[in-house]
C-alpha positions as a printed NumPy array, in Angstrom:
array([[-12.213,  52.098,   2.601],
       [-13.78 ,  48.677,   3.309],
       [-11.321,  45.974,   3.399],
       [-11.87 ,  43.204,   0.677],
       [-12.857,  39.754,   2.114],
       [-10.658,  36.891,   1.334],
       [-11.895,  34.4  ,  -1.033],
       [-13.46 ,  31.459,   0.88 ],
       [-11.162,  28.957,  -0.99 ],
       [ -7.98 ,  30.896,   0.455],
       [ -8.06 ,  28.982,   3.713],
       [ -8.099,  25.653,   1.978],
       [ -5.132,  26.734,  -0.062],
       [ -3.366,  27.955,   2.929],
       [ -4.058,  24.57 ,   4.618],
       [ -2.907,  22.684,   1.587],
       [  0.298,  24.548,   1.67 ],
       [  0.778,  23.825,   5.22 ],
       [  0.525,  20.027,   4.492],
       [  2.954,  20.367,   1.39 ],
       [  5.575,  22.157,   3.763],
       [  5.01 ,  19.17 ,   6.277],
       [  5.605,  16.468,   4.084],
       [  8.196,  18.05 ,   1.591],
       [ 11.479,  16.097,   2.   ],
       [  9.842,  13.197,   3.732],
       [  9.067,   9.724,   2.277],
       [  5.64 ,   8.044,   2.198],
       [  4.868,   4.515,   1.155],
       [  2.011,   3.811,  -1.033],
       [  0.56 ,   0.326,  -1.399],
       [ -1.551,  -0.191,  -4.451],
       [ -3.615,  -3.369,  -4.821],
       [ -6.939,  -4.832,  -5.721],
       [ -8.878,  -4.509,  -9.007],
       [ -7.587,  -1.   ,  -9.501],
       [ -4.511,  -2.378, -11.085],
       [ -6.628,  -3.868, -13.736],
       [ -8.024,  -0.428, -14.745],
       [ -5.765,   1.242, -17.03 ],
       [ -7.504,   4.696, -16.909],
       [ -7.397,   4.508, -13.072],
       [ -3.637,   3.555, -12.886],
       [ -2.911,   6.504, -15.263],
       [ -4.803,   8.834, -13.149],
       [ -2.888,   7.554,  -9.792],
       [  0.279,   7.869, -11.658],
       [ -0.561,  11.575, -12.541],
       [ -1.375,  12.076,  -8.623],
       [  2.01 ,  10.526,  -8.035],
       [  3.803,  12.971, -10.378],
       [  2.235,  15.946,  -8.434],
       [  3.13 ,  14.609,  -5.253],
       [  6.781,  14.042,  -6.313],
       [  6.96 ,  17.433,  -7.791],
       [  6.371,  19.146,  -4.477],
       [  9.355,  17.364,  -2.947],
       [  7.608,  14.08 ,  -1.313],
       [  9.647,  10.91 ,  -1.857],
       [  7.603,   7.828,  -2.743],
       [  8.003,   4.249,  -2.359],
       [  5.276,   2.21 ,  -4.064],
       [  4.542,  -1.483,  -3.393],
       [  1.85 ,  -3.275,  -5.353],
       [ -0.197,  -6.42 ,  -5.239],
       [ -2.09 ,  -8.068,  -8.147],
       [ -4.486, -10.652,  -6.886],
       [ -7.033, -10.155,  -9.605],
       [ -4.349, -10.385, -12.279],
       [ -3.045, -13.532, -10.769],
       [ -6.426, -15.087, -10.67 ],
       [ -6.83 , -14.44 , -14.308],
       [ -3.618, -15.949, -15.319],
       [ -4.203, -19.134, -12.962],
       [ -7.683, -19.394, -14.444],
       [ -6.257, -19.369, -17.86 ],
       [ -4.023, -22.382, -16.933],
       [ -6.732, -24.149, -15.361],
       [ -5.05 , -23.928, -12.051],
       [ -7.38 , -23.639,  -8.892],
       [ -6.441, -21.91 ,  -5.627],
       [ -7.549, -21.206,  -2.037],
       [ -7.097, -18.75 ,   0.555],
       [ -6.356, -19.369,   4.367],
       [ -7.092, -16.131,   6.428],
       [ -6.521, -13.852,   3.497],
       [ -3.295, -15.655,   2.466],
       [ -3.041, -17.476,  -1.004],
       [ -1.898, -21.204,  -0.695],
       [  0.932, -21.12 ,  -3.243],
       [  2.225, -24.201,  -4.916],
       [  5.316, -24.455,  -6.836],
       [  3.501, -24.494, -10.077],
       [  1.438, -21.539,  -8.986],
       [  4.532, -19.649,  -7.818],
       [  6.07 , -19.499, -11.305],
       [  2.712, -17.979, -12.587],
       [  2.548, -15.492,  -9.638],
       [  6.356, -14.257,  -9.987],
       [  5.656, -13.864, -13.847],
       [  2.399, -11.933, -13.366],
       [  3.551,  -9.595, -10.477],
       [  7.267,  -8.983, -11.945],
       [  6.21 ,  -9.021, -15.398],
       [  2.849,  -7.509, -16.563],
       [  1.713,  -5.735, -13.398],
       [  5.115,  -4.217, -12.398],
       [  5.87 ,  -3.156, -15.897],
       [  2.472,  -1.522, -16.363],
       [  2.852,   0.709, -13.452],
       [  6.586,   1.518, -14.294],
       [  5.51 ,   2.505, -17.991],
       [  2.807,   4.607, -16.73 ],
       [  4.755,   6.496, -14.213],
       [  7.65 ,   7.255, -16.824],
       [  4.75 ,   8.459, -19.225],
       [  3.517,  10.831, -16.531],
       [  7.067,  12.22 , -16.114],
       [  8.086,  10.374, -13.082],
       [ 11.301,   8.432, -13.101],
       [ 10.326,   4.851, -11.724],
       [ 12.352,   1.611, -11.529],
       [ 10.578,  -1.576, -11.334],
       [ 12.176,  -4.105,  -8.866],
       [ 11.03 ,  -7.224,  -6.784],
       [ 12.173,  -8.351,  -3.416],
       [ 14.473, -10.814,  -5.04 ],
       [ 16.56 ,  -8.169,  -6.669],
       [ 19.65 ,  -7.467,  -4.565],
       [ 18.206,  -9.837,  -1.912],
       [ 15.934,  -7.101,  -1.03 ],
       [ 13.217,  -9.132,   0.846],
       [ 14.733, -12.28 ,   2.498],
       [ 12.12 , -14.827,   3.433],
       [ 11.388, -18.211,   4.893],
       [  8.4  , -20.389,   4.522],
       [  5.48 , -18.818,   6.627],
       [  3.793, -22.168,   7.256],
       [  3.81 , -25.725,   5.726],
       [  0.13 , -25.353,   4.667],
       [  0.591, -22.251,   2.983],
       [  3.563, -23.826,   1.011],
       [  5.598, -20.974,  -0.902],
       [  4.029, -18.167,   0.9  ],
       [  6.995, -16.187,   2.373],
       [  7.492, -14.585,   5.928],
       [  9.894, -11.806,   5.578],
       [ 13.023, -12.374,   7.86 ],
       [ 15.151,  -9.359,   6.728],
       [ 14.78 ,  -6.234,   4.621],
       [ 17.868,  -4.952,   2.812],
       [ 16.886,  -1.47 ,   2.008],
       [ 20.236,  -0.397,   0.254],
       [ 18.905,  -1.009,  -3.406],
       [ 15.496,   0.846,  -2.568],
       [ 17.473,   3.792,  -1.079],
       [ 19.936,   4.038,  -4.206],
       [ 16.671,   4.386,  -6.524],
       [ 15.238,   6.958,  -4.239],
       [ 18.448,   8.929,  -4.252],
       [ 18.884,   8.571,  -8.122],
       [ 18.072,  12.072,  -9.264],
       [ 17.027,  13.778, -12.429],
       [ 16.641,  17.57 , -12.406],
       [ 16.765,  17.163,  -8.534],
       [ 13.924,  14.842,  -8.251],
       [ 14.646,  11.178,  -7.151],
       [ 13.078,   8.168,  -8.716],
       [ 10.132,   5.968,  -7.442],
       [ 10.884,   2.32 ,  -6.658],
       [  8.094,   0.121,  -7.552],
       [  8.392,  -3.114,  -5.686],
       [  6.632,  -6.472,  -6.632],
       [  5.983,  -8.456,  -3.428],
       [  8.189, -11.562,  -4.345],
       [ 10.956, -12.615,  -1.89 ],
       [ 14.04 , -14.926,  -1.905],
       [ 14.886, -17.704,   0.392],
       [ 18.294, -18.932,   1.461],
       [ 18.625, -21.309,  -1.324],
       [ 17.471, -18.907,  -3.997],
       [ 13.871, -20.057,  -3.857],
       [ 10.935, -17.462,  -4.717],
       [  8.178, -16.749,  -2.316],
       [  4.818, -15.171,  -2.663],
       [  4.506, -12.417,  -0.053],
       [  1.39 , -10.844,   0.995],
       [  1.802,  -7.349,  -0.476],
       [  0.447,  -5.609,   2.692],
       [  3.212,  -7.331,   4.726],
       [  5.667,  -6.386,   2.123],
       [  4.582,  -2.819,   2.327],
       [  4.889,  -2.507,   6.163],
       [  8.34 ,  -4.161,   6.483],
       [  9.708,  -2.078,   3.735],
       [  8.38 ,   1.18 ,   5.563],
       [  9.821,  -0.135,   8.86 ],
       [ 13.258,  -0.667,   7.264],
       [ 13.284,   2.838,   5.715],
       [ 11.949,   4.491,   8.954],
       [  8.75 ,   5.846,   6.846],
       [  6.162,   7.348,   9.144],
       [  3.107,   7.421,   6.727],
       [  1.835,   4.45 ,   4.855],
       [ -1.166,   4.595,   2.491],
       [ -3.227,   1.495,   1.396],
       [ -5.084,   2.081,  -1.793],
       [ -7.626,  -0.585,  -2.039],
       [-11.077,  -1.643,  -3.364],
       [-12.635,  -0.595,  -0.12 ],
       [-13.624,   2.77 ,   1.329],
       [-11.905,   1.97 ,   4.627],
       [-13.055,   0.348,   7.809],
       [-16.855,   0.205,   8.223],
       [-18.911,   0.274,  11.483],
       [-21.795,  -2.221,  12.144],
       [-24.168,   0.17 ,   9.929],
       [-21.681,   0.246,   7.051],
       [-20.623,   3.63 ,   7.727],
       [-17.057,   4.613,   7.471],
       [-14.939,   4.882,  10.672],
       [-12.604,   7.814,  10.023],
       [-10.085,   7.13 ,  12.652],
       [ -9.006,   4.134,  14.718],
       [ -6.292,   3.458,  17.235],
       [ -4.352,   0.277,  18.049],
       [ -6.349,  -0.889,  20.873],
       [ -9.539,  -0.572,  18.757],
       [ -7.903,  -2.503,  15.932],
       [ -6.819,  -5.176,  18.379],
       [-10.577,  -5.405,  19.473],
       [-11.564,  -5.922,  15.712],
       [ -9.304,  -8.986,  15.751],
       [-10.304, -10.448,  19.205],
       [-14.172, -10.147,  18.527],
       [-13.397, -11.68 ,  15.034],
       [-15.105,  -8.683,  13.373],
       [-12.547,  -8.508,  10.73 ],
       [-12.142, -11.661,   8.46 ],
       [-10.288, -12.925,   5.488],
       [ -8.246, -10.286,   3.531],
       [ -9.186,  -7.435,   5.907],
       [ -8.053,  -9.404,   8.938],
       [ -4.632,  -9.85 ,   7.296],
       [ -4.711,  -6.198,   6.499],
       [ -5.49 ,  -5.11 ,  10.096],
       [ -2.591,  -7.356,  11.346],
       [ -0.133,  -5.589,   9.064],
       [ -1.476,  -2.183,  10.344],
       [ -0.863,  -3.374,  13.949],
       [  2.564,  -4.427,  13.066],
       [  3.367,  -1.043,  11.402],
       [  2.019,   0.962,  14.301],
       [  4.232,  -1.003,  16.683],
       [  7.309,  -0.635,  14.619],
       [  7.695,   3.003,  14.03 ],
       [  4.983,   4.116,  11.633],
       [  2.58 ,   6.868,  12.827],
       [  0.039,   6.903,  10.322],
       [ -1.644,   4.111,   8.26 ],
       [ -4.443,   5.219,   5.853],
       [ -6.831,   2.803,   4.18 ],
       [ -8.829,   4.244,   1.446],
       [-10.423,   3.502,  -1.971],
       [ -8.23 ,   3.975,  -4.966],
       [-11.215,   4.825,  -7.183],
       [-11.937,   8.041,  -5.289],
       [-10.562,  10.901,  -7.919],
       [ -7.587,  12.443,  -6.498],
       [ -8.063,  10.59 ,  -3.398],
       [ -4.196,  10.391,  -2.848],
       [ -3.789,  14.053,  -2.801],
       [ -6.752,  14.595,  -0.765],
       [ -5.559,  12.17 ,   1.839],
       [ -1.875,  13.812,   2.014],
       [ -2.628,  17.475,   1.592],
       [ -5.889,  18.372,   3.249],
       [ -7.447,  17.82 ,   6.488],
       [-10.448,  15.91 ,   5.101],
       [ -9.157,  12.556,   4.526],
       [-11.186,   9.91 ,   2.318],
       [-10.861,   6.713,   4.254],
       [ -9.685,   5.319,   7.685],
       [ -6.605,   6.491,   9.351],
       [ -5.081,   4.145,  11.965],
       [ -2.714,   5.502,  14.696],
       [ -1.291,   4.148,  17.858],
       [ -3.405,   6.497,  19.753],
       [ -6.51 ,   8.118,  18.237],
       [ -6.942,  11.82 ,  18.296],
       [-10.825,  11.448,  18.198],
       [-13.207,   8.991,  19.682],
       [-14.733,   6.845,  17.113],
       [-18.515,   6.073,  17.327],
       [-18.282,   2.317,  17.115],
       [-15.745,  -0.399,  17.528],
       [-17.551,  -3.032,  15.669],
       [-16.973,  -3.244,  11.962],
       [-18.493,  -5.203,   9.195],
       [-16.313,  -5.46 ,   6.242],
       [-15.905,  -8.068,   3.505],
       [-12.164,  -9.107,   3.364],
       [-10.57 ,  -8.944,  -0.094],
       [ -8.383, -11.904,  -1.033],
       [ -4.759, -10.773,  -1.417],
       [ -2.12 , -11.933,  -3.48 ]])
């Protein structure tokens, strides 16, 4: 009797199960930013993916930005702004609006959507329990904060708060606190990598408006190592928001994170594909690349960060 052939999809299923086994019980950090946060249907889809990820035993920490929402609120109040190397110059007047927007509307929207998807989520900012202690990054940026210390106890308490054996997701707004109780606007990418560093997280995923890092022919570079990322900075190939992002990626790789993924939040189920398949949908950055990339030069427009 002839043996029946396996369905061609079975290899894909087996590979996926291998990834599920690999990541079950680990914690990943996801940074969500860009215009995606203003699309309710997209946020709902991403929260559905997060629900699936949690259901297979992967713990999640979520850090969000909110630049477009901040722009909208500042415009409504007639407040102008500028960016310096991808960082928003933040006056005291702007700080009140930024804190209200990030900790209020943006954070609450994500938390509500996650809870609706059946995922217990707890919204916090870096000021809660003095989680993100800051100092002024530079006089010219005014109330932009540089993180001096991360206190992870509150984040861990949320992760360990369980219902039906499944922990909660901390949803973190990138607002920090100074020694005198003053609020600071933190670049969300920096908040993400510093939180990952403090928790010992090995995998960080940036969900953005971009497909990843592109070469000189506008083709996606699937993999880069730390040396190649440094070259992008030295040659001034990356600018603006992408320059700031690449710097945070390098910091993460130098402080214990093994993989940093940059991908487009609008790719359907891209989060699932990035975690649980060998295909990937964006650029993965590692200390040492497993494959030689075709080009070191990139041309990518930096997106301003909150």
